[in-house]
Every structure is written in structure tokens, then in C-alpha cells.
C-alpha positions, 0 to 999 in steps of 0.5 A: 540773573538779577539786574543788580547785585549788592555786596554788603560786608559785616561789622568792621568790614568797611574802611572809614575816613574823615577830613584828617584821613584814615580812621579805620583801614588796617589790614594784614601785616598792618593790623599788628603794627596798628593795634598798639596805636588803635586806641587813639584812632578809635577814640575819634569813632566813639559815638555820643550818648543817645545816638539812636538811629542817627548819624553823629555828624562827626565827618566820618564816612565809609569809603570801601570794603576791606580787602584783607584781614581786619580786626579790632581786638575784643570787638567781634571776630578777625575777618578776611576781606571781600576781594574774593567775593568781588572777583566772583561777582566780576566773573559772573558779569557784575562789575562796578563799571557796568553799574550792575554791582554795588559794593556797599560800604557803610559806617558799621558803628551806626544802627542797622536801621540807619544803614538799612535806610541809606542802602534803600536809597542807594539801591533805588538810585542804582536800579532806576539807572538800569530800568524801571523793572530792574531787580536787585539781589543782596549778597551779605556777610555777617551783620550786612544781612541785618542791614539788608533785611531792614532795607527789604522789610522796612524800607519798601524794597521787597518789590524790587528785590529778587534774592537775599543771600546771607553768609554767617548772618546772626539772624537772632544774634550771637552770645559773643556780643554779650560777652564783649559788651558786658566784660569789655574788650580787654579780655584776652589781650594780656598787657595790651594797653588800650581799653576800647570798652566805652567805644564798643558800648557806644555802638548801636550796631554791636548791641543789635548783634546781642542774642535775641533768643533766650540765652542767659541762665536763670533759676527758671531756665534760659531767659532773654536779655530783656528779661534780666539785668545785664551788668554795665549795659544801657538798658535802653540800648539793649531794649532798642536792639531787641525791638530792632529784631522784633521788627524783622519778620518772615515776609521775605523768607521764600526768597532768602538763602541763608548759608551758615558755618557749622561744626565749630565750637561756638559760644551759645548761652551765657552765665552771669555772675559777679558782674561778668559773663561766661559763655557756654557752648551748649544750648539746654544740654546740647552742643549745637555748634556754629561758625565759632562766632555765630551759634547755630541757634542765632543763625536762623530766623525766629520760628525756623527749625534748625533742621530746615532745608532752607539752611545751607550748612558749610563746615567753616568759621565765621572769619572765612565764610566769605572767602570759602570756595564752597560758599562762593559756589553756593552763592553763584548757584543761587544767583544764576539758578544753576545746579552745582553738583559736589563730589560725593565724598564722606569727609571728616569735619574738624572742629577747631579752636584758635585764639584771636591774638597771642603775644610773641614768645608765647605758644600758639595753642590750637585744639582740634576736635573730631566726632569721627575718629576713623583713622585719617591723617590731618595736617595742621598748618600755620600760613603767613598772610600771603598763604605761604606755609610757615610750619605744620604738624600731623598729630596722632588722631584722637577725639581731642588733639592739642597742637602748639606752635612756638617761635612765630614772629609778630604778624598776621597768620592763618591756621589751616586744618586740612587733609594731608594731600589734595582731595583728602576727605577732610573738610578744610577749616581756616582761622585767623590769628595775630602774633604781636610784640608785648608792648613796653610798660 
């Protein structure tokens, strides 16, 4: 057992406040109510030009980890909160009160270099209180893994670190970030009258989620972001983000455990035309999948074969990795060095596509794809934010199934694809979706 465990959320995963109160702390049902007024708050979060690795001195401070569903439409992915991770750490004896658990909230707008250095100082202080030989293990979701890597590799924390455990960390970035930054954040929001493009483009952290791997189509094959011109983006910010990735190495690879979501349709490469980005699900003709946000080619360190036994795959989406029981079992196993023997079941692994947001009155369209069409019953259910079933369907099994739900009232929901009965050989996959009223013109 490590002496200290630090839990790091991903982008958007920490609440932010200033002297006037909450700037970012919406969750669950409040997301729907807050979305229409989100633009006003987020204007306070926009960073000045040329911020680099500094803090803007705007009085905004991180407070705590998000506890429930959180999303800024158009910027990254709707995510479940971090209460379940915290409870699992508590069950292992790690608590804030004992001083052996640190829930590291950070200002996710800022450079991962800034937050990595801040993390190193906080961890040093916590370890010193536990004793001179105390060591830390990091449990990280999404971008939190990049913050921890910088802390370990570039801030002198390798000697004091026992393990680095990541869930859905974009080690080499994600094509989704390229689409969001170039196309702007209004995409997919219909008449929603907010424009968060300038806010998104002001964040060094979002640029550091850009793909480091070659992902953009060209006449000579796939090229990197620094080998072509990206419409609308600040070239210096893009180059600096790629330099961030270039500074990370394999120096801590032997004590790194990467849990990755798989078998989900995921933006992997990109085509640029007429100043816009169109994302594609294939990589050089192969569909390698991912967790619906981070593609498989971005989920592994540079130079690591995707067949590596150091990559621990779970069929789940990015939004729910940190809330998935199998993922938390693996985290517990890595922390405690106890082997967990899973049931020996050959399971169907569905691939699920669900929109992030729909307007009230519109159908919620869910697409389920199966590579194995051996007849098995599936259940596609809509759950409310408390996990209660609102409606369900059992579609006829085929390679591609389109299921529509209508009449959903505004709110936060989960779409869950699973077997008909408990223990059925279907790996459950859960996605988050917001249903909201169409704003008045």
C-alpha cells in the first residue's frame, strides 16, 4: 500500500470560484438550468493572450472535485463526477482526515505544466507530514494523468512516487480536441445562443489535449499538427502544446498502469477543408476505436505498441471510466497488489453512439453497433440522473441498431446499453446526455 494516494480529475473536473462566488460548479439537473446562462460565467474564465504557463491572477481558485455529471457543451465530453472514486479510496483506508488521501482540485483552464508544478509542491508537503520515506500513488482520470506525468517526470517527484494509475488519459492527445478548437464550440448546439469559442481557444490545457500523433490527412499521408496549418488557431500555442508532449518520456513507464476505454466509435483522424475539421473514425484504414473521446492511438505512450500488455482495456466510454466498477476494481488491484479474478464469461461488447445534447421535442437517437451478432437480447435504457429507469427498448439484434426515444423532459440522463437480466453476457456501456428546452429567440 502506498503511504499517500492523490486523486486527479480531468478537464472541467474541479469546481472554480472567485471572490464573488461560484464560477464553475454545476452538476446534474443544474447543468440544464445553467447552460443558458453559462456564457456569462465563462466570460470571467477566459484567459488573457500569451498566458503560457502562468496564472492570470484573476482571483479564480479551484475548490473541490466535481461530484456529479458536469459538462460545458462543446468543450470536451460530459463526465460523471468523482464521488465513487473517493468512496473506493476510503474503503481502502485512504481518507482526507487521516492525511493519506489528497483530492487535488486544480484550475483546468491553465497549462498542465503550471498545475504539474503546483501538484509537486502539494504532494511534497503531504508526504513530509507522513514521514521522510513516504511514497505517493496517483489515481488520475483523463487530463489529470498529464498533470501527474509532468509532476513526476519534470518536477523531481519520480523518487517519491510509487505508482501512476490513469483512466482514459490522452497520452498522445485526442482528435476531438482538434475539432472543438478549430470549429468552435457551437457545433451541435442548435440555436443555443452562446459562443464559447474564444474561451476555449484561450486555454493552454485544451491545446495540450490536441493530438501529438500524426492524425491530419494530407497528400503525403497523415501529418502532425505542427506539420500543417490549422485554421483559426494560434500557431505558437499549438507548437507549445506539442513541446509539452515532447518533454514527457518513458522514464516512469515501468510503474505506470494505463486503463483505457475501448470498443467505442471514436474520432481518430481528421480532414481539414474550407477552414473546418471533419473527424474520421479510422486510422490508415483501420477502425481502432477508443472510449468515444480518446482514440486508441492517443491512449498509449509514444512508441508503445497498441498490443502491449501494459494497456488495460475496459469496454466503457470516457464519460464513465472513473465511475465503472471494473475500472475501480483494477485501480484497487494495482494499489493493493491483490489479484482480482474476474468471472470467465464471453461477453458481447456493444459500441454506442449517443449525442451529448438534444433539444426538448426532438428524438434522442441512439446507435448500437455489434461486431458479434450471435443472437443475444439487448436492453437500451434511459435513466434519470438518480439512476432510475425512465424508458427502455429491446431492439431486434443486428450489426447496427438505431433506437429512438421521444418525449423526454428537460434534464440530465444516462443511456445504458446492457443485457436483459443481471449477469447477462453483455458488457454494459453508459453515456450521458442533456435534454434542454429550446431557448427563446
